[in-house]
C-alpha positions in Angstrom: 99.4 24.0 -145.7 95.6 24.2 -146.0 93.6 21.0 -145.5 90.4 20.0 -147.3 88.2 21.3 -144.4 89.8 24.8 -144.5 88.3 25.6 -147.9 84.8 27.4 -148.1 81.6 25.5 -148.8 81.5 26.8 -152.4 84.9 25.2 -153.1 83.7 21.9 -151.6 80.7 21.8 -154.0 83.0 22.3 -157.0 85.6 19.8 -155.7 83.8 17.0 -153.8 86.0 14.2 -152.3 86.2 11.0 -154.2 84.4 8.0 -152.7 86.5 5.0 -151.6 85.5 2.0 -153.8 86.6 -1.4 -155.0 85.7 -3.2 -158.2 83.8 -6.4 -157.4 86.2 -8.2 -159.8 89.1 -7.3 -157.4 87.5 -8.7 -154.3 89.0 -12.0 -153.1 86.0 -14.0 -151.7 86.2 -16.3 -148.7 83.9 -18.7 -147.0 82.1 -17.9 -143.7 83.9 -19.5 -140.7 82.0 -20.7 -137.7 82.7 -20.9 -134.0 79.4 -22.9 -133.6 78.4 -24.2 -137.0 75.6 -22.2 -138.6 74.8 -20.5 -135.2 77.7 -18.3 -134.2 80.0 -17.1 -137.0 83.7 -16.4 -136.3 84.9 -12.8 -136.5 81.4 -11.5 -136.3 79.0 -10.1 -133.7 76.2 -12.4 -132.4 73.5 -11.1 -130.1 71.9 -13.2 -127.2 68.5 -11.7 -126.2 66.3 -12.8 -123.3 64.9 -11.9 -119.9 67.2 -12.0 -116.8 65.8 -15.3 -115.5 66.2 -17.6 -118.5 69.8 -18.5 -118.1 71.5 -16.5 -120.9 74.6 -15.9 -118.7 74.8 -19.6 -117.7 74.7 -20.5 -121.4 77.5 -18.1 -122.1 79.6 -19.9 -119.4 78.8 -23.3 -121.0 79.8 -21.8 -124.4 83.1 -20.4 -122.9 83.8 -23.8 -121.3 83.3 -25.7 -124.6 85.6 -23.3 -126.5 88.3 -23.5 -123.7 88.4 -27.3 -124.0 87.3 -28.0 -127.6 84.3 -30.0 -126.5 81.6 -30.4 -129.0 78.6 -28.0 -129.0 75.1 -29.2 -127.7 73.9 -30.1 -131.2 77.0 -32.2 -132.0 78.8 -29.5 -134.0 82.6 -29.6 -133.7 84.4 -27.0 -131.6 88.0 -25.8 -131.9 89.8 -25.2 -128.6 90.7 -21.5 -128.1 91.0 -18.7 -125.6 88.1 -16.7 -124.1 87.7 -13.2 -122.8 84.8 -12.5 -120.5 83.4 -9.0 -119.7 80.6 -9.5 -117.2 79.5 -6.4 -115.2 76.6 -8.1 -113.3 78.1 -11.3 -111.8 81.1 -11.5 -109.4 84.0 -13.5 -110.7 84.8 -15.3 -107.4 81.3 -16.6 -106.4 79.5 -16.8 -109.7 81.6 -16.6 -112.9 84.5 -18.9 -112.0 82.3 -21.4 -110.1 80.0 -21.6 -113.2 83.0 -22.2 -115.4 84.2 -25.0 -113.2 80.7 -26.5 -113.2 80.8 -26.7 -116.9 84.3 -28.3 -117.0 86.2 -25.3 -118.4 89.9 -25.1 -118.8 90.4 -22.0 -116.6 93.9 -21.3 -118.0 92.4 -20.5 -121.3 89.8 -18.0 -119.9 90.6 -14.4 -118.9 88.0 -12.2 -117.0 88.2 -8.5 -117.8 87.5 -6.3 -114.8 87.3 -3.0 -116.7 89.6 0.0 -117.4 91.7 2.0 -115.0 90.1 5.3 -113.9 91.7 8.6 -112.9 91.7 7.7 -109.2 93.7 4.4 -109.6 90.5 2.5 -109.5 88.5 0.5 -112.1 85.7 1.7 -114.3 83.4 -0.1 -116.7 84.3 -0.4 -120.3 82.9 2.5 -122.4 82.2 1.5 -126.0 83.1 2.6 -128.6 85.9 4.6 -126.8 87.5 1.6 -125.3 87.4 -0.6 -128.4 91.1 -0.1 -129.1 91.9 -1.3 -125.5 89.6 -4.3 -126.0 91.3 -5.0 -129.4 94.7 -4.9 -127.6 93.4 -7.4 -125.0 92.1 -9.7 -127.8 95.6 -9.7 -129.4 97.5 -10.0 -126.2 95.5 -13.1 -125.0 95.0 -14.5 -128.5 91.3 -14.7 -127.8 88.9 -16.6 -130.1 85.7 -15.7 -128.2 84.8 -12.4 -126.4 81.6 -12.3 -124.2 80.1 -9.0 -123.3 77.3 -9.4 -120.6 75.2 -7.2 -120.7 76.4 -5.1 -123.6 74.0 -2.1 -123.1 75.8 -1.1 -119.8 79.0 -0.7 -121.8 77.6 1.4 -124.7 77.8 5.2 -124.6 75.1 7.5 -126.0 71.4 7.0 -126.3 70.8 3.4 -127.3 67.2 4.2 -128.3 68.3 6.3 -131.2 69.2 4.3 -134.3 72.2 6.5 -135.3 73.8 6.5 -131.9 73.2 2.8 -131.4 74.9 1.8 -134.7 77.8 4.2 -134.1 78.4 2.7 -130.7 78.4 -0.9 -131.8 79.8 -0.7 -135.3 83.4 -0.2 -134.1 83.1 -3.4 -132.0 81.8 -5.2 -135.1 84.7 -3.9 -137.1 87.2 -5.0 -134.5 85.8 -8.5 -134.5 86.2 -8.7 -138.3 89.7 -7.3 -138.2 91.0 -9.6 -135.4 88.9 -12.7 -136.2 87.5 -12.8 -132.6 83.9 -14.0 -132.2 81.9 -11.5 -130.1 78.8 -12.7 -128.2 76.9 -9.7 -126.7 74.1 -10.3 -124.2 71.0 -8.1 -123.9 67.9 -8.0 -121.8 64.4 -7.7 -123.4 62.2 -4.7 -123.6 58.6 -4.9 -122.3 56.7 -4.7 -125.6 55.4 -8.2 -126.2 53.6 -7.2 -129.3 56.9 -7.1 -131.2 58.6 -9.9 -133.0 61.6 -11.6 -131.4 64.2 -9.7 -133.3 62.7 -6.4 -132.1 62.5 -7.5 -128.4 66.1 -6.8 -127.5 66.9 -3.7 -125.4 67.8 -0.5 -127.2 67.2 0.5 -130.8 66.8 -2.0 -133.7 70.1 -0.6 -135.0 71.9 -2.8 -132.4 70.6 -6.1 -133.8 71.1 -4.6 -137.3 74.9 -4.5 -136.7 74.9 -8.2 -135.6 75.2 -11.0 -138.1 73.5 -13.6 -136.0 71.4 -13.8 -132.9 69.5 -16.1 -130.5 66.3 -15.5 -128.4 66.1 -17.1 -125.0 62.8 -17.9 -123.3 61.0 -20.2 -120.9 59.3 -23.2 -122.6 55.6 -22.3 -122.9 54.4 -25.7 -121.8 57.1 -27.4 -119.7 58.1 -25.9 -116.3 61.8 -25.6 -115.8 62.6 -26.1 -119.5 64.0 -23.2 -121.5 64.7 -22.6 -125.2 67.5 -21.0 -127.2 65.9 -20.1 -130.6 67.8 -18.4 -133.5 66.1 -15.1 -134.4 68.7 -13.7 -136.8 70.9 -15.6 -139.2 72.3 -13.6 -142.0 75.0 -16.0 -143.0 73.3 -19.4 -143.0 69.9 -21.1 -142.8 68.3 -20.8 -139.3 69.0 -23.9 -137.2 66.4 -25.7 -135.0 65.8 -24.3 -131.6 67.4 -26.1 -128.7 65.9 -26.9 -125.3 67.9 -26.8 -122.0 67.5 -26.7 -118.2 69.6 -25.1 -115.6 70.4 -27.5 -112.8 72.5 -27.4 -109.6 76.2 -28.5 -109.9 76.9 -31.8 -108.1 79.6 -30.1 -106.0 77.6 -27.1 -105.1 73.9 -27.2 -105.9 73.7 -23.3 -105.7 75.9 -23.1 -108.8 73.8 -23.5 -112.0 74.9 -25.5 -115.0 73.2 -26.1 -118.3 71.9 -29.5 -119.4 70.8 -29.6 -123.0 67.7 -31.5 -124.0 67.7 -31.6 -127.8 65.7 -29.7 -130.4 62.2 -28.3 -130.2 59.7 -27.0 -132.8 59.2 -23.7 -130.9 60.6 -20.7 -132.7 61.7 -17.3 -131.6 58.6 -15.3 -132.7 56.1 -17.7 -131.0 58.2 -17.5 -127.8 58.5 -13.7 -127.9 54.7 -13.3 -127.8 53.9 -15.9 -125.1 53.7 -13.3 -122.3 50.2 -12.2 -123.2 47.3 -11.2 -120.9 44.3 -13.6 -120.7 42.4 -11.3 -123.1 45.3 -11.3 -125.6 45.7 -15.0 -125.3 41.9 -15.5 -126.0 42.2 -13.2 -129.0 45.2 -15.0 -130.3 43.4 -18.4 -130.0 40.4 -17.0 -131.9 42.7 -15.8 -134.6 44.4 -19.2 -134.8 41.1 -20.9 -135.3 40.2 -18.3 -137.9 43.3 -19.1 -139.9 42.9 -22.9 -139.5 39.4 -22.7 -141.0 40.3 -20.2 -143.8 43.4 -22.2 -144.8 42.0 -25.7 -144.4 41.3 -26.1 -148.1 44.7 -24.9 -149.2 46.7 -21.7 -149.8 45.0 -18.3 -149.6 46.1 -14.9 -150.8 47.4 -12.8 -147.9 45.4 -9.7 -148.9 42.2 -11.7 -148.7 43.2 -13.1 -145.3 43.9 -9.7 -143.9 40.7 -8.3 -145.3 38.6 -11.1 -143.8 40.5 -10.7 -140.5 39.5 -7.0 -140.3 35.9 -8.0 -141.0 36.1 -10.5 -138.1 37.5 -7.7 -135.9 40.9 -9.4 -135.6 43.7 -6.9 -135.1 46.6 -7.1 -137.4 49.1 -7.7 -134.6 46.9 -10.5 -133.2 46.7 -12.0 -136.7 50.5 -11.9 -136.8 50.8 -13.6 -133.5 48.4 -16.4 -134.6 50.4 -16.7 -137.9 53.6 -17.2 -136.0 52.1 -19.6 -133.5 50.7 -21.8 -136.3 54.0 -21.5 -138.3 52.0 -20.4 -141.4 54.0 -20.7 -144.6 54.3 -17.8 -147.0 55.1 -18.1 -150.7 55.2 -15.8 -153.7 55.5 -17.2 -157.3 57.0 -14.7 -159.6 54.9 -11.6 -159.9 51.9 -13.3 -158.2 50.5 -12.4 -154.8 51.8 -13.6 -151.5 50.1 -16.8 -150.4 49.6 -18.2 -146.9 49.3 -21.9 -146.1 49.2 -24.2 -143.1 52.2 -26.4 -142.4 51.7 -30.1 -143.0 51.1 -31.0 -139.4 48.4 -28.4 -139.0 46.9 -29.2 -142.4 46.1 -32.6 -140.9 44.6 -31.1 -137.7 47.7 -31.5 -135.6 49.0 -34.7 -137.2 51.8 -35.2 -139.6 50.6 -35.6 -143.2 52.1 -37.7 -146.0 55.7 -37.4 -146.8 56.3 -38.9 -150.2 60.1 -39.0 -150.1 60.4 -41.0 -146.9 60.5 -44.3 -148.8 63.4 -43.1 -150.9 65.7 -42.7 -148.0 68.3 -45.6 -147.9 68.9 -47.9 -145.0 72.5 -47.6 -143.8 74.4 -50.2 -141.8 75.7 -47.7 -139.3 74.5 -48.8 -135.9 75.0 -45.4 -134.4 72.3 -43.7 -136.5 68.9 -44.5 -137.8 67.2 -45.4 -141.1 63.9 -45.1 -142.8 62.2 -48.4 -143.8 61.4 -48.8 -147.5 58.0 -49.8 -148.5 56.4 -49.1 -145.2 53.0 -50.8 -144.7 50.1 -48.4 -144.9 51.2 -46.1 -147.6 52.3 -46.3 -151.2 56.0 -45.8 -152.1 56.9 -45.8 -148.4 54.5 -43.0 -147.4 53.1 -43.2 -143.9 49.3 -43.6 -143.8 47.2 -40.6 -143.1 47.5 -39.5 -139.5 50.5 -41.8 -138.9 53.6 -40.7 -137.0 56.8 -39.9 -138.9 58.9 -41.4 -136.2 57.2 -44.7 -136.7 58.9 -44.9 -140.1 62.3 -44.3 -138.4 63.8 -47.3 -136.5 66.4 -46.0 -134.1 69.1 -48.6 -133.4 70.5 -46.9 -130.2 69.1 -47.3 -126.7 65.9 -49.1 -127.7 63.9 -48.1 -124.6 66.0 -45.4 -123.0 66.6 -41.6 -122.9 67.9 -40.0 -126.1 70.8 -37.6 -125.3 71.1 -34.3 -127.2 74.1 -35.6 -129.2 72.1 -38.7 -130.2 69.1 -36.6 -131.2 71.3 -34.3 -133.3 73.0 -37.4 -134.9 69.6 -38.8 -135.9 68.3 -35.4 -137.1 71.4 -34.7 -139.3 71.3 -38.3 -140.6 67.7 -37.9 -141.8 68.3 -34.6 -143.4 71.5 -35.8 -145.0 69.6 -38.7 -146.6 66.9 -36.6 -148.1 64.3 -35.8 -145.5 63.1 -32.2 -145.4 64.3 -30.3 -142.3 60.7 -29.6 -141.1 59.8 -33.3 -141.4 63.0 -34.4 -139.6 62.3 -31.9 -136.8 58.7 -33.1 -136.5 59.8 -36.8 -136.4 62.5 -36.0 -133.8 60.0 -34.2 -131.6 57.6 -37.2 -131.7 60.5 -39.6 -131.1 61.7 -37.7 -128.1 58.2 -37.5 -126.6 57.7 -41.2 -127.2 61.1 -42.3 -125.8 62.0 -39.8 -123.1 58.6 -39.2 -121.6 57.4 -35.9 -120.1 60.8 -35.0 -118.7 62.3 -34.6 -122.2 59.5 -32.9 -124.0 
């Protein structure tokens, strides 16, 4: 019997195959499920991007430990206990992977380390994706895995990962497997060397790889504090981006040579500003000049983006330098209807580095919960509870925990979520928390 491909091209043109389609009315919708609320979706692919020395792999071990025990995530989000598969082709399981898991308090019975695939000589070879996706799916089913970690993923992908088509074809079957089985996949990548790119473009290989992922995080050193590192969301297709988190990698008490993560709360630094920090002295000077240019131009209020770019060209400011300055200042962009795009300074920069007035602060109710915080009504120095010009947001927030001590990451998240839940804008809550941390915890917690 002749198949469809056995007929000549002329016949194909007259008898094209029918597309596979579904009426939208027939689709049964379902909510997004989360492994880590609004950061790592279940049954999807999430990408972790960063240089080799920022602790990405250590963070994945902390993540595996939390899932294996059901311990809450660093920002206080709940975690369901589950099984974990780890494929790590750079670190040895006996002197690095398992010791790191122990340092993070993992339930080792819930974690399986995949060594690879059998080769033709009774040995072991690396996973080759997408060819070995079926074998990986069988392992997910056999071990009933909730989380699969691939570190680093580029060593497992076949084809030329610098070509969009090949990159997507290599990773798409892994994405499909995650959606079919419900396993959460976290894939780790190193960065490319092009610091002129935005954070989402810095991961190794073609942009098609991050295009397949539904979420991602960018890992970098803190630009001002030695030893401090940052996990900053750089892709979030399924939820609003969450605040960046700070962490350090410290020695385990039992063996100081084994690194473990200590989380230090939220930070205002975002992925794009971190991605462009590795600049030459000349580039840094050019970026600082561009930042001052934007501050002066936007000091009086929003300005049309076309005018900004035109004046930047007249001032010999390159477009990529302008973009770096825009990211560093966290310039806000807005478009009303068919009108032009407008740029404006965020509130803190609009007041030359100080937090401006926040009219709704006085509307936030005081609650009797002694584990959280409240905002005073009718604060002195501003009408309707507004802080006076140049005042600190955190001065309006009276924490009722540890009056003079260190604020843990869980306490910081509790306060942040409380303020947002009671009506404070996320940007204001983030700024207030940053000031509170600096005031309460000192330099060590900045």
